[in-house]
PAMI-72612 format. One record per residue: x negated, z, y of N, C-alpha, C in turn; residue in one letter. Coordinates in steps of 0.2 Angstrom, whole numbers, plus 5000, padded with zeros to 4 digits. Example, Ala and Ser with C-alpha at 12.3 -4.5 7.8 and 13.67 -1.06 7.14 Angstrom:
% PAMI-72612
493450394972493850394978493450394984a 493650354989493250364995493650395000s 
This chain:
% PAMI-72612
482850025007482350005002481650035003m 481250034998480550064999480550134996g 480150174999480050244996480050295002s 480050365001480050415006479350415008v 479250415015478550415018478350485018r 477650495017477350555017477250585024g 477250545029477150565036477750615038e 478250615035478750665037478550735036f 478050745032477850815031477450835037s 477250795042476850815048477350835053q 477950825052478450845057478650925056l 478250965058478251035057478951075059v 479251045065479851075067480451035065s 480450995060480950955058481550995055l 482150985058482751025055483150985051e 483250925053483750875049483350815047v 483350805040483150745038483650705034l 483950655036484450615033484250545031s 484150525025483950455023484450435018i 485050455018485550435013485750365013s 485950335007486250275007485750215009e 485150215007484650165009484250135003n 484550154997484250124991483450134990e 483250194992482550214992482450244985i 481850224982481650234976481050274976s 480850294969480250334969480350414969g 479950454971479950524971479950544978t 480150604979480050644986479350674986i 478950654991478250684992478250764992p 477850794988477950864987477850904994p 477350874999477250915005477950915009p 478450875008479050875011479450935010l 479350965004479751025002479451085005y 478851075009478551135012478751145020n 479151095022479451105029479951155030l 479751215031480151275031480651275036s 480551225041481051225047481751185045s 481651145039482251105038482851145036i 483451125040484051155039484551105035k 484451045035484850995032484450945029c 484450935022484050885018484550845015l 484550775017485050735015484750675012d 484650665005484350605002484850574997v 485450584998485950564994486050494993g 486250464987486450394986485850354987w 485350364984484750324983484550314976n 483950294975483750284968483150334966r 483150394969482550434969482550464962l 481950484959481850514953481450574953q 481350604947480950664947481350724947g 481050784947481350844947481350874954n 481850924955481750964961481251024959l 480851034964480351084963480651154961p 480351194957480651254955480651304960p 480251304965480251354971480551324977n 480951274977481251244983481651294987i 481951344984482251394988481851434992g 481151444990480751484993480351444999l 480251384997479851345002480351315008t 480951315007481451295012481951355013l 481751405016482151465017482751455021p 482651405026483151405031483651345029n 483651325023484051265021484751285021l 485251245024485951265025486351205021q 486051145020486451095017485951055013e 486051045006485651005002486050944999l 485950885001486250824998485750784994h 485850784988485450744983485850714978a 486550704979486950674975486850594974e 487050564969486950494968486250464967g 485850504964485150484962485050484955n 484350484953484150494946483750554945q 483950604948483550664947483650694940f 483150724937483150754930482950824930t 482950854924482750924924483250974926g 483051034926483551094927483651094935p 484251134936484351144943483951214945i 483551204950483051264952483451324953p 483251384949483551444950483451474957v 482851454960482651484966483151464972s 483551414971484051394977484351454979l 484551504975484851564978484451604983s 483751584983483351624988483451594995n 483751534996483951505002484551535004a 484551595007485251635007485651605013s 485451555017485951525022486251465019r 486151445013486451385010487251385011l 487551335013488251325014488551275009l 488051225008488351165004487751145000l 487951134993487551104988487851044985i 487550984985487850924982487250894978k 487350904971486850874966487250834961l 487850814963488250774958487950704957g 488150674951487950604949487250594949n 486850634945486150634943486150644936n 485550664933485450684926485150754925s 485350794929485150864929485450894922f 485050934919485250964912485051034912s 485251064906485151144906485751174908g 485751244910486251284912486351284919s 486951304922487051314929486751374930v 486351384936486051444937486551504938p 486451564936486851614936486851654942m 486451644947486351684953486551654959n 487051594958487251564965487751614968f 487951674965488351724969487951754974g 487351744975486951774980487051744987r 487251674986487351634992488051654995l 488151704999488751735001489151685005k 488751635009489151595013489251525010g 489151515004489251455000489951435000l 490051365003490751345004490851284999s 490351244997490451184993489951174988k 490151174982489651164977489851104972l 489451054972489650994969489050984964y 489250984957488750974952489050924947l 489550894948489850844943489450784942g 489550754936489250694934488450704932g 488350764929487650774926487650784919n 487150814916487150834909487050904908r 487450944912487351014912487751044906l 487551104904487851134898487351124892g 487351174887486951174881487451174875i 488151164876488551164871488751234868g 488651284871488751354869489351384873k 489651444870490151474874490051504880s 489351514882489251554888489051504894h 489251434892489051384898489451394904d 490051434904490451444910490251514913l 489751544910489651614913489451614920s 489251564923489051554930489651574934f 490251564932490851574936490851644938l 490651694934490651764936490251774942h 489651744943489251754949489651724955s 489951664954490351634959490851674962l 491151724959491651764961491451804968t 490751814969490551844974490451794981n 490551734980490551684985491251684988c 491351724993492051734996492251675000s 491751635002491951575007491951515003s 491951514996491951454992492551414993l 492551354995493151314996493151254991q 492651224988492651164984492151174978e 492351164972491951174966492051124962l 491451084960491551024956490951024950d 491151034944490751034938490950984933v 491350934935491650894931491150844928s 491350814922490950764919490250784917d 490250844914489650874911489650884904n 489350934901489350944894489551024893r 489851054898489951124898490451134892l 490351194889490751214883491051284884s 491451304880491751374881492451374883g 492751434884493451444886493351464893s 493951454897493951474904494051554904l 493651584908493651664908494251684912p 494551744910495151774913494951784921d 494251804922494151824929494051764933f 494251704931494251644935494751654941m 495251694940495651704945495351744951g 494751774950494451814955494051774960n 494051704959493651664963493951664970l 493651634975493851644982494551624983s 494951654987495651634988495651574993t 495051554996494951505000494851434996q 494751444990494651384985495151334986l 494951274988495451214988495451164983r 494751154981494651104976494351134970i 494551124964494251144958494351094952l 493751064951493651014946493251034940w 493551034934493251044928493350994923f 493550934925493750874920493150854917g 493250814911492750784907492250834905s 492350884901491850934898492150944891n 491851004889492051014882492351084882r 492751104887493151164887493751174883i 493751224880494351234875494751304877f 495251314873495651374874496151364879g 496451414882497051404886496851414893s 497351394898497251404905497351474907i 496951514910497051584911497651584916p 498051634915498651654919498451674926s 497751704927497551724933497451674938g 497451604936497351554941497851554946i 498451594946498951594951498651624957q 498051664956497851694962497451654967n 497351594965496951544969497451504973l 497751544978498351524982498251464986v 497651444988497451394992497351324989s 497351324982497151264978497651204980l 497251154982497651084983497451034978t 496951044974496751004969496551044963t 496851024957496651064951496551004946l 495950994944495850944939495450974933r 495750964927495450994921495550944915m 495650874917495750824912495250814907e 495350784901494850764896494450824894y 494750874892494450934889494850944882n 494751004879495151024873495551084874s 495851084880496351144882496951144877l 497151204875497751214871498251264875t 498751274871499251324874499751284878g 500151324882500651294886500351284894i 500751254898500551254905500851314908i 500351364910500551424912500951434918p 501351484919501751484925501351494931i 500751524930500251524935500151464939g 500151404935499951344939500551324943v 501151344940501751324944501851364951v 501551414951501551454957501051434963k 500651384961500151354966500551314971l 500851334976501351294980500951244984n 500251254985499951204990499651154986e 499751144979499451094976499651024978l 499150974979499350904980499150864973r 498650884970498450854964498450894958r 498750884953498750924946498550874941l 498050884938497750834933497550874927s 498050874921497850914915497850864909l 497850794910497850744905497350744900g 497450724894496850714890496650774886g 497150824886496950884882497450894876n 497550954874497950964868498551024870e 498751014876499251064878499951044875l 500351094874500951094870501551124874s 502151124871502651164874503051114879g 503551134883503951094887503551094894e 503751044898503551044905504051094909i 503751144912504051194915504551164921p 505251184920505751164925505551184932s 505151234933504951264940504451224943s 504151174939503651124942503851094948l 504551084949504751054955504751094961g 504551154960504451194966503751184970n 503351144967502751124970502851064974i 503251074980503551014983502950964987t 502350994988501850954991501450904986q 501650914980501250874975501350794976l 500750764976500850684976500450654970y 500150694965499850664959500050714954l 500350694948500550734943500250694936l 499750724933499450694927499450734921d 499950724917499950764911499950724904l 499650664905499550614899499150644894f 499250614888498850624882498850694880g 499350734880499450804877499950804871n 500150864869500650864864501350894867n 501450884873502050904876502650884873l 503250924873503850894870504450924874w 505050904872505650914876505750864880g 506150874885506450824890506050834897t 506050784901505850794907506350824912v 506150884915506650924919506850884925p 507550884926507850854932507550874938s 507250934939506950964945506350924947s 506150874943505550834945505750794951i 506450784952506650744958506550784964g 506350844964506250884970505650864974n 505250824971504550814974504750764980f 504450774985504650734991504050684992t 503450704990502850664992502550634986f 502750644980502450624974502450544973l 501750524972501650454972501450434964q 501150474961500850454954501050504949f 501450474944501650524938501350484932i 501050524928500750504921500950554916h 501450534912501750574907501650544900l 501250494900501250444894500850484888d 500950454882500650484876500750554875n 501350574875501550644873502150634868n 502450694867503050694862503650704865n 503750684872504350694876504950654873l 505550674874506150644871506650654876s 507250634874507850634878507950574882g 508350574887508350514892507950524898t 507850474901507450474908507850504913l 507750564916508250584921508250544927p 508850534930509050484935508650514942r 508550574942508250604948507550584949s 507250564943506550534943506450474948l 506950434948506950374952507150384959f 507350444961507550464968506950484972s 506350484970505750504973505550454978i 505650454984505550394989504850374989p 504350414988503650394988503350364982s 503750364976503450354970503150284969l 502550284968502150224967501950204960t 501750244956501550234949501950284945e 502250254939502650294934502450274927l 502150314924501950294917502250354912h 502650324908502950374903502950334896v 502450294895502450254889502250304883e 502350274877502150314871502450384870s 503050384871503450444870504050434865n 504550464866505150454861505750454866s 505750424872506350424876506850384873f 507550394874508050354871508550344877t 509050304875509550294880509450234884g 509850224889509750164894509250174899d 508950124902508550134908508950144914l 508950194918509450204923509450154928p 510050144931510150094936509750114943f 509650184943509350214949508650184950e 508350154945507650124946507650084952v 508150054954508150004960508050044966s 508150114966507950154972507250164974y 506850144969506150154969505750094973s 505850094979505650034983504950034983n 504550084983503850084983503450074976a 503850074971503550074964503150014963l 502550024962502049964961501849954953g 501850014950501650014942502150054939r 502450024934503050054930502950034922f 502850084918502750074911503150124907s 503650094903503950134898503850114891v 503350084890503150054883503150104878s 503350074872503350114865503750174866n 504350164868504850214867505450194863n 506050224864506650204860507250184865k 507050164871507550144875507950084873l 508550084875509050024872509450004878s 509949964876510349934881510049874884g 510349844889510049794893509649814899e 509149774900508749784906509149784912i 509149844916509549834922509349784927p 509849744929509749694934509449724941s 509649774943509349804950508549814949p 508249814943507549824943507249764947l 507549704947507249654951507249664959g 507549724961507549734968506949774970n 506549794965505949834966505349784968c 505349764974504949704976504249724977l 504049784976503349804976503049804969s 503449794964503149794957502549744956l 502049774954501449724952501349734944e 501449784941501349794934502049824931y 502349784926502949804923502849794916l 502949854912502849854905503449884902c 503849844898504449874895504449864888l 503849844885503749824878503849884873d 503949864867504049914862504649954862g 505149934864505849964865506349934861n 506949944862507549914859507949874864l 507749854869508049824874508349754871f 508949734874509349674871509649644877q 509949584876510249544881509749494884g 509949474890509549424893508949454898l 508449424899507949444904508349434911i 508349484915508749484921508549424926p 509049384928508849324933508449354939p 508649424941508349454947507649454947t 507349454941506649454940506249404944f 506649344946506349294950506249324957a 506449384959506349404966505649444966n 505349454960504749494960504149454960l 504049424967503549384968502849414967k 502749474968502149514968501849534961g 502249514956502049534949501449504947l 500949544944500349524941500349534934r 500749574931500749584924501449604922l 501749564917502449574914502349574907l 502549634904502549634896503249654894d 503649614891504249624888504249614880l 503749614877503649604870503949654866s 504049644859504349684854504949724856r 505449684859506149704860506649654856n 507249654858507749614855508049564861n 507649544865507949504871508049434868l 508549404871508849334869508949294875s 509149234874509249184879508649154882g 508749114887508249074890507749114895m 507149094896506749124900506949104907i 507049154912507249144919506849094922p 507149044926506749004930506349034936q 505749014937505349044943504749084940g 504749104934504249144932503549104932l 503649034931503048994931502648994938e 503049014943502749004950502449074952t 502449124948502149184950501449184949f 501049224953500349234952500149284946a 500449274941500449324935499749314932l 499449374931498749374927498949384919e 499449404917499649414910500349414909y 500649374905501349374903501449384895l 501849434893501849444886502649444884n 502849394881503649394879503649384871l 503149404868503149394861503649444857s 503849424851504249454846504949474850f 505249424852505949434854506349384851n 506949364854507349314851507549264856n 507049244860507049204866507149134863l 507449084867507549014865507548974871e 507548904869507448854874506748824875g 506648784880506048754881505648794885e 504948804883504548844887504248804893l 504148824899503848794904503148774903p 502848734907502148714906501648734912k 502048754917501648764923501448834924q 501048844929500848914931500548954925g 500749014924500449054919500549024912v 501048984911501248964905500748904902f 500348884907499848834905499148864904g 499148924903498448954901498549004895n 498248984890498349014883498149084884v 497649104887497349174888497749214892s 498249194896498649234900499349244898q 499549204892500249214890500349224883v 500849254880500949264873501649264872s 501849214867502549204866502649204858v 502249234854502249234847502949274845l 503149254839503749284836504449264839g 504449214843505049184846505249114843n 505549114837505649054833506049004836s 506449024841506848974844506548944850k 506048964852505648934858505348864856l 505248824860504948754858504648724864c 504248674863503848644869503348684871g 503248684878502648724881502048684880g 501548724883500848704883500548694875f 500248644874500048624867499648684864q 499248724867498848774865499248834862g 499848844864500348894862500548884855l 500548814852500748804845501448814844q 501848794849502548804847502848734844l 503348734841503648674838503848634844r 503848564843504148524849504848524849p 505148524855505848524856506148454854c 506748464850507048404847507248354853p 507148294852507348244857508048234857i 508448234852509148234851509348164854q 509048114851509248044853509948024851v 510248044845510848024843511448044848s 511348114850511848144855511848104861k 511248084864511148054870511447984869k 511347954864511647884862512347884862h 512647934859513347934859513647944866r 513347994870513548004876513547934880k 513047894879512947834883513447784881s 513647774874514147734872514847754875l 514947814874515647844877515747824884a 515147834888515147824895515347744897s 514947704893515047634894515747614892k 516047634886516647624884517247634890l 517147694892517547724898517547674904k 516947654906516847614911517247544910i 517147514904517347454902518147454902s 518447504899519147514899519447514907i 519147554911519347554918519347484921i 518747454920518647384923519247334921i 519347334914519947294911520547314914v 520747374915521347394917521447374925v 520947384929520947364936521047294936l 520747254932520747174932521547154931c 521847194925522547174924522947194929l 522847254932523347274938523247224944v 522647204945522547154951522847084949s 522747064943523146994942523847004942l 524147064940524847074940525047074947s 524747104951524947104959524847034962c 524347004960524246934963524846884961f 525046884955525546844953526246864955f 526346924956526946954959527046934966t 526446934970526446924977526646844977s 526246804973526346734973527046714972l 527446744967528046734966528546744972y 528446804975528946814981528746774987w 528146754988528046704993528346644992v 528346614986528646554985529346554985r 529646614983530346624983530646624990k 530246654995530446665002530446605005s 529946555003529946485007530546445005k 530846465000531446424998532046435003r 532046505006532646525010532446505017k 533046475021532946465028532746525032p 532346525037532246585041532746595046f 533046655046533646665050533346695057a 533546665063533346695069533846745071v 533546805073534046855074534346845081p 535046865081535346855087535246915092s 535546905098535446955103535847015101v 536347005098536747065095536347105090e 536047065086535647105081535047145084d 534747115089534247155092534447215095k 535047205098535347265102535547325097l 535747295091535947345086535347385083r 534747365084534147395081534047465084r 533847515080533747575083532947585083k 532747625088532047635089531747675083p 531147655082530847695076530847765077a 531047805071531047875072530347905072a 530247955076529647985077529548035071v 528948035068528848085062528648155065n 529248185066529148255069528748305065k 528848295058528548345054527748335054s 527548275055526848255056526548285062r 526948275068526748305074526648385074m 527148415070527148485070526548505066k 526348475060525748495057525148485061r 525048435065524548425069524448485074f 525048505077524948555082524748625079a 525048635073524848695069524148705068v 523848645065523148645063522748645069n 522948625075522548625081522448705083k 523048735082523048805084522648855079l 522548825073522248865068521448855068r 521248815072520548805073520148865075r 519648885072519248945073518748925078k 518548975083518048965088517348965084p 516848935087516248935084515949005084v 515649035079515449105079514749105083a 514649155087514049165091513549205087v 513049185084512549225080512349285084p 512249345081512049405084511249405084s 510949455087510249465087510049485080a 510449515076510249535069510249475065e 510549415067510549355062509749335061d 509649305055508949295053508649245058s 508949195061508649145065509149135071f 508949145077509349125083509249055084m 509649015088509548955090509448955098k 508848945100508748955107508348885110l 508548875116508248815119507748835124s 507348785127506848805132507248835138y 507748805140508148825146508348905145a 508548925139508748995138508149035139e 507549015136506949055136506749065143l 506749005147506549005154506949055158s 507649055157508049095160507949175158k 507849185152507749255150507149285153a 506549245154505949265156505849255164t 506349235167506349225174505849165176g 505949115172505549055173504749075171g 504749115166504049135163503649165169f 503949205173503549235179503049285177s 502549295182502049345181502349415180a 502849425183503149495183503349515176a 503549465172503749475165503149465160n 502549455162502049445158501749505155l 501849505148501649565144500849565143v 500649505141499949495139499749425138g 499049415138498849345136498349355130t 498349305126497849305120497549235119g 497249225113496849165112497249105112r 497849115110498249045109498849045114s 498949095119499449085124499649155127g 500249155130500449215133501049245131a 501249305132501849335129502149365135v 502849355135503249375141503849415138y 504049465142504649505141505249465143k 505749465139506349425141507049455139g 507549445143508249465141508649415139f 508949405133509449355131510149375133l 510449345138511149365139511649355134d 511449295130511949275125511949335119r 511349365118511349415112511249485115y 511249495122511149555125510649595122k 510049565121509449605118508849585122t 508349625122507649615125507249595119v 506849535121506449505116505749495119v 505249485115504549455117504449385115a 504349345120504249275119503549255120v 503249235114502549205114502549135115k 502249115121502249045123501549015121v 501448965117500848935115500548885120f 499948895122499548855126499348795122n 499748735122499548685117498948645119l 498648655125498048625127497448655124e 497548715122496948745118496948725111r 496348715109496148695102496448745097r 496748725092497048765087497648795088g 497948785095498548825096499148795092a 499248735091499748705087499648735080m 499048735077498948765070499148835070r 499048875075499248945075499948945075g 500348905079501048905079501348895072f 501048845069501348825062501148885057m 500548915058500348965053500849025054s 500949045060501349105062502149085059e 502349025060503049015058503049015050c 502548995047502548995040502449065037e 502049095040501849165037502449215039t 502649215045503149265047503849255044m 503949195042504549175039504649205032g 504049225029504049245022503949315021n 503949355027503749425026504249465030i 504349525028504849575031504649645029r 504349685034504149755032504149795039h 504349855038504449905044503849905048r 503249895046502649895049502349825051n 502749775051502549715054503049685059i 502849665064503349635070503749585067v 504449595068504949545065505049485070r 504949425067505149365071505849355071i 506149335077506849325077506949245077l 506549205080506649135079506049095082t 505949035081505448995084505848935088c 505448915093505748865098505248805098c 505448745096505048685097505448635101s 505248625107505648595112505248555117s 505548535122505248495128505448535134i 504948555139505048585145505348545150d 505448565156505848525161505348475164f 504748475162504348415164504148365159k 504548375153504448325148503848345143g 503548405144502948415140503248455133n 502748455128502948495122502948565123d 503448595120503448675121503548705115f 503148755113503148795107503148865108k 503548905105503648975107503949005101a 503749075100503949115095504349175098l 504949195096505249255099505249305094v 505049365096504949425092505349485095y 505449535091505849595093505349625098e 505549655104505149685109504949755107y 504249765108503949825107503849865113m 504249915115504249945121503649985123p 503250005118502650045120502049995120n 502149935119501549885120501049895114g 500449875116499949865111499549935110s 499249945105498750005104498149995108l 497949935110497349925114497449955121d 498049955124498249975130498250055130k 498350085124498350155124497650185123w 497250145120496550165119496050155125l 496250095128495750075133495950055140h 496550085142496850065149496450105154s 496450085160496050105165496450145170d 496150185174496450215180497050265178g 497550255182498150305182498550295175q 498550225173498850205167498550245161e 497950255161497550285156497750365156q 497850395162498050465162498750475159l 499150425160499850435158499950415150q 499450375147499450355140498950395136r 499150435132498750465127499050475120n 498650475115498950475108498650545105l 499050585103498750645099498550625092n 498250675089497950665082498450635077f 499050665077499550645072499850575073l 499850555080500050485081499550435079q 498950455080498450405078498350405070r 498450465067498450465060499050425057l 499650425060500250395058500150315059n 499850295064499650225066499250195060i 498750235058498250215053498650205047a 499050255045499450245039499950185039i 500250175045500650115046500350055045d 499750045048499349985047499149975040v 498950025036498750015029499349995025a 499850025026500450005023500649935024s 500549905030500649835031500249795028a 499549815027499049765024499149765017l 499349825014499549825006500149775005i 500649785009501149735008500949665009y 500549645014500249575014499849555008l 499449605006499049585000499449574994y 500049604993500449594987500849524988r 500849504994501149434994500549384996r 499949404994499349354994499249325001l 499349375006499149355013498649395016i 498149365019497649405023497749385030i 497649435034497849435042497249395045h 496649425045496049385048495949405055r 496349445058496249455065496549525067d 496449575063496649645064496249675069l 496549705075496249735080496749775084k 496549815088497149855092497549815096p 497349765099497849725103498349685099s 498249685093498749655088499149705084n 499049765086499449815083499949845089i 500549835088501049855093501449915091l 501749945096502050015095502750005097l 503250025093503950025095504150085099d 504850095100505050145104504950215100n 504850215094504750285090503950285089d 503550245092502850245091502650225084m 503050195080502850165074502450105075i 501950095071501450035072501749975069a 501749915072501949855069501349805070r 501049775065500549725065500849655067v 500549625072500749565074500249515075g 500349455078499849395079499649375072d 499949325069499749305062499549225063f 499249215069499049145070498449125066g 498049175063497449155059497649175052l 498249205050498349225044498349165039a 498149185033498049135027498349155021k 498649115017498849135010498149125006f 498049165001497449164997497449094993l 498049064992497949004988497648954993s 497748954999497448905004496748915004e 496548985004495848995005495448974999v 495748974993495448954987495248884987a 495748844990495648774990495248744996q 495048795001494548775006493848765004t 493548715006492848705004492348725010r 492548705016492148725022492448795025t 491948835027492148905030492048905037v 492548915041492448925049492548995050v 492049025054492149095056492649105061v 493149135059493749145064493849225065m 494149245071494249305072493949335079g 493949395080493749425086493049455085t 492549445090491949475090491949545089a 491549575085491549645083491949665077g 492449625076492949645070492749595064y 492249555064492149505059491649535054i 491849525048491349555043490749515043a 490149545041489549505041489449455036l 489849455030489749405025490049335027e 490549345033490849275035490249235038y 489749265041489249225044488749195039g 488849215033488449185028488849135023m 489449115026489749065022490249095017g 490449155017490949185012491649165015s 492049155010492749135012493149205014k 493649195018494049255020494349285014p 494449355014494649395008494949455011s 495249495006495549555008495049605010t 494349595007493849645009493649635017q 493749565019493649555026494149595031g 494749595028495249635032495149705032d 494849735026494649805025494149825030a 493649775032493149785037493449795043y 493949745045494249755052494649815052r 494949835047495349905047494849965048y 494249965045493750015046493550015053g 493449955056493149955063493749985068i 494349955067494949985071495050055070f 494950085064495050155063494550195067l 493850175067493350205070493450205078l 493750145080493850135087494450185089e 494950195085495450235087495250305087m 494750325083494550395083494050405089i 493650365090493050375095493350355102t 493850305102493950275109493550225111g 493050205107492550155109492650095105k 492750035108492749975105492149945102g 492149905097491449875094491049835099p 491249815104490849775109490749825115t 490749885114490649935120489849925122n 489749935128489049925131488549965127d 488750025125488250065122487950035115m 488349995112488149965106487649905106f 487049915106486549865107485949885103k 485449845102484849855099484949885092d 485449845088485549855081486049915080n 486249955085486750005085487449975085l 487849985080488449965080488950025079t 489650015080490150065079490050095072l 489950055067489950085061489350135060h 488750115062488150155062488250215066h 488550205072488650265077489050315073f 489550295070490050345066489650375060a 489350335056488950355050488450405052k 488050395057487550445059487850515061l 488450515063488850575065489050615060a 489150585054489450625048488950675045l 489150735043489850755045489850805050p 489250835052489150885057489350865064e 489150805066489250785073489850745075r 490350745070490950705071491350725077v 491350785079491750805084491450785091m 490750765091490450745097490650675098e 490850635093490950565095491750555095i 492150605094492850595095493050585102v 493550545103493850525109494050595113d 493750605119493850665122494550685124p 494950625125495650635127496050665121r 495850645115496150665109496050745108l 495450765109495350835109495650875114l 495750845120496050885125496850885124e 497150835121497850835119497950885114e 497550895108497650935103497551005105e 497051015110496951085113497551115116a 497851065120498451085124499051105119e 499151065114499651075109499651135106v 498951155104498951205099498651275102s 498551275109498251335112498651395112q 499351385111499751435111499951455104c 499651415099499851425092499551495089s 499951525085499651585082499051575078v 499051515075498551495070498051445074n 497951455080497651405084496951385081h 496551435079495851415077495951385070i 496351405066496451365059496751295060n 497151285065497351215067496851175069t 496351195074495851155076495351145071m 495151195066494751185061494951135056n 495651135054495951095050495951025053r 496051015059496050945062495250925062m 494850965063494150945062493950915055g 494250955050494150925043494450855042d 495050855045495450785045495050735048c 494750745054494350695058493750675054l 493450715051492850705047493050655041i 493650665038493850625032494050555035s 494350555041494550485044493950445045m 493450485048492850445050492450415044v 492450455038492250435032492550375029r 493250375030493650315028493450255032i 493350265038493250205043492550185041g 492050225039491350205038491350165031v 491750195026491750165019492150095020m 492650085024492950025024492549975028c 492049995032491649945036490949935033s 490849955027490149945024489949875024m 489349855024489049795025489249755018e 489249785013489349755006490149755005s 490449695004491149695003491349734996p 490949734991491049774985491049854986r 490749874992490749944993491349974997e 491749925000492249945004492849975000r 493150015004493650055000494350015000m 494650014994495249974993495750004997d 496249965000496749985004497250035001m 497350024995497850074992497550144991e 496850144990496550204990496550234997v 496450195002496450215009497150245011v 497650215009498350245010498450315007l 498150315000498250384997497850435001t 497250425003496850475006497150485013e 497450445016497750455023498350505022k 498750495017499250535016499050605014n 498450605010498250675009497950705015a 497650675020497450705026498050725030i 498550685030499150705033499450775030k 499450775024499650835020499250895022d 498650885023498150945025498350965032l 498450915036498550935043499150965045y 499750945041500350965043500551025038l 500251035033500451085028500651145031g 500251175035500451245037501051245042d 501051185046501551185051502251175048e 502251135043502951115040503251185037i 502751225034503051285030502951355034h 502851345040502751415044503351455044q 503251525044503851565043504151575050d 504751615049505151625055504751665061k 504351705058503951745063503451705068q 503151655064502751615068503151575073v 503751545071504151505075504351545081i 504551605079504851655085504251665090r 503651675088503151685093502951625097s 503051565094502951505098503451495103q 504151515101504651515106504551555112l 504251615111504151665116503551635121l 503151595118502551575122502751515126c 503151465123503251395126503951385128e 504451415124505151405125505351335123g 505751305127506051235125505551185124p 504951185128504451135127504251135120s 504151195117503951195110504451165105y 505051175106505551155102505551075102i 505551045108505450975108504850945105s 504250975106503650955102503750955095h 503951015092504051025085504450975082s 505050965085505550915082505250845082l 504850825087504550765087504050755081d 503650805080503150805075503450805068i 503950855067504250855060504750795059i 505050775064505450715063505050655061g 504450645065504050585063503750595056s 503650655054503350665047503850645042y 504450675043504950655038505150585038a 505250555044505450485044504850445040e 504250455041503750405039503750415031k 503750475029503750485021504350465018d 504950465021505550435018505450355017s 505050325021504950255020504350235016n 
C-alpha cells in the first residue's frame, strides 16, 4: 500500500529496485528514472499510473530488466528503450499502453523476453505488425507475447526468420487476418503457439505440424478451414490442442491417438463429421475433451471407459445415436458431462451412480426413456438437465432435485411428483389398485385360516374316535416268546451315509489374502507382528501415536501399524476420522489402508490401530532433513523431487473431487514407496467439506509453519488452505529448509524468502545437495550446459508455483489443477531433450560412463513413462 518514496532517488549506486506486488498506487517520482546505475527495475503488479518517460532508455543506460506489468500505465511505449542496449527482458503487459509497437527493438541484440500482452497497442492498420521485421535481429529472443491488443494486419512471411530459440509465441485476441505463413516451420524450438481469437483464414499449414517440440497449440476462434492434418499426431509432446470455433470439416484423424501427454482437446464449434475415433479415448492423460456443436454420427465408443483421467467431456449438439455406453460410469474422475442435443435412446445407465464427483450433468434433448437412476439426488451436483426426453416415474425431492435453479426436467410428460416448484403433475395415488390388492390378501388369509381349522377339527375327531375304540379292546400283555421274536430296529444306513458324505464335503474356511479389502486382525497378531511393539520396529511418532513396522505371518506381508495413543486429546477422533476417510478413497498417490483394529490389549486397556501398506523408503521429511551419515546416504535429485510434487498434486485433486480436505499436508505425511512414488498419508485431521459447512466454531488445527494465515482469523478449512500447505511443502522440498527453520524470524518466512529470490537468485536458495546431485548426473553429458540451464529454468518455475500457492490471500493462490498442468509442463521441458536424444548422444554417454549411465537412464525414462501412463 502507499506510494513510491522519492528518497529512492538518493541511492545513487542502486542496481536493483523491486517493489512488485505491494498494491502501490500513484506515479513513479521522475528523479527515480535518473538512477543510471539501475540494472533491474521491478514495479510490477501494483496500481501505478502515468506514462513511462520518453527518454527512459537514455537515463537508464544500464537497464537489463524492466518489470512494469500489471499496472495502469498509459501512453505509448517509449522508443528510447532500444538505447538501453543491455536490455534482456521487457515486461509491460496488462496495462493500458497504446499506439504502435516500437520498430527499433531489433537494436536490443540480447533481448530474450518481450511481454506486451493485455494493452491497447495497434492503430488498426495493416502495418501494425511491422515491428516483427525488426525483431528478426534479436537472435536470443525466446518469448514474445503481444496477445490481447488491437493489432491488425496479416502475419508476414518473414515471421519464420525470428530467432530459432523462440519457445513462446502469443498473438491471441487481436485483429490479425490472412493465413498462417508456412515459414513458421523454421521456429523449431516453439513449445507454445497461441493465435486464438483472430480472423485467420486458410488451412492449418503443414509447417505447424512440423513443430515437433510444441506443447500448446491454440488456433481456436478463427476462420480456418479444411481438414485436420493427419500428421498432427506427429507432435507427440502436445498436451493442449485448441482448434475450436473454426470452419474445419472432415473427420478427426485416428492418428490423434498417438498423443501420449495430451490433456486438453477442444474441437468444438466446427463442421467436423463422421464417427468419433476409438483411438481418441486411448490417450491415457486426457483430462478435457470438447467436441460439441459438430456433426458427429454413430455410437459413442465403449472405449470411453479407458479415459480414467477424463474430468470434462462434452459431445453436445451432434448426431450421435444408440444407447449411452454403460462403461461411461467407470470414468470416476468426471465432473462435467454433457451429452445433450443428440439422438441417444434407451435408459440412463445405472452405472452413473458411480460418478460421485459429478458437478454438472446435461442429458437434455435426447430420446432417453425409463426411470431416473437412484442415487443422483445424493450427488453434489451444481446443475442437472434432463429436459426434453421420455423419462417417466416419480421425481425425487432430495438433493439437487429440491432446488429449482439447479435442475430442469421440462418436456418429460410422464414424469410426476417432485419438488413443487418444478410444476410437475402429481403422481396418481392408485387407491383402487391398492384396495383390490388388500382385499385379495385378506381373502387368501381367510381361506387359509378356514382350511386349517377344518383340518384341525377333522384330526381331532378322528383321534378321539380311535382312542375310544381302543379302550373297548382288552390290553394284550406280550409274552416272552413275542419279545424274543421282535427284531432290533433297523439302522438307517442311507441317512448315515449322507451324513458322512456331507461331512467330507465341508469346505475349509478361506484365509483372506493381503489383497483383500479388509483383513481381520487381533491385538495379539499385531503385537506378534511388531515384536511386542518394540522400539526396534518403531518407524516414527506423531501427534496421535506411533507407527511400527510389522510382518504378518498369516498374510506373508510387511505392514505399517499406526497405534493411537488414546491418552492424548483428540486421538480417538483422529482414529475415527482416518477410518471414515480412508475407507472411502483409493488412489495410487494415497497410502492404502488394509484394515483397522479396535480391541483390548493384554492389560485390559482400549487399543486402536490402523494397518497400512508399508512404505520402504519412509517419509519425505527424512529425505529432506535427516542428519549425519543418513543424510549423506539419502538424497533426491531434481526429477525425483518434481515427480513427488506431481504425485502430491494428483492426490489433492483426487481428494477435492471427493469433497475431502487433508488439513495436515507436510513432508512427514508424504511417504515414498519402493519406486519412490509419493503417497499422502495421515488423514487424522481430514474433513469432508459437508462437515466443514455445518461447523459453527473454527479450531485452528495442523502443524506450525504449514497453517494458512486466514485460519487464525476464523476462516473455515478449505481447499485453499491445503493449497497453502502444498506451496510451503514445495518450497521446503526445493530449498531444503523447513518453515520453522531458525533463519526465519523477524517477519521473514519461507514464502518471502523464496519470493525475494525470484527470478535471478533462485539458484542461491536451492538445496545444495540437489545441485550437487544434478552436477554429478549431467557432468558427462554432451549437453551438460543446456541441461543445467534447463534445470535452472525449471527450478524458477517451481519456486514461482510454490510462492503462488502460499500467497497470503486465499483468492490469489493457484488452483491445484493448474498446478498439476504447470508441473507436467515443467517436466516436459526438463525431460524433452533426454527423451529424444539421438543415437550419437547415447553412444557418447556410453563411452563416458558405461553401465552406470545405462542404469541411470533406464531409471529416469522408466519413471517418466510410468508416471505419465497413470
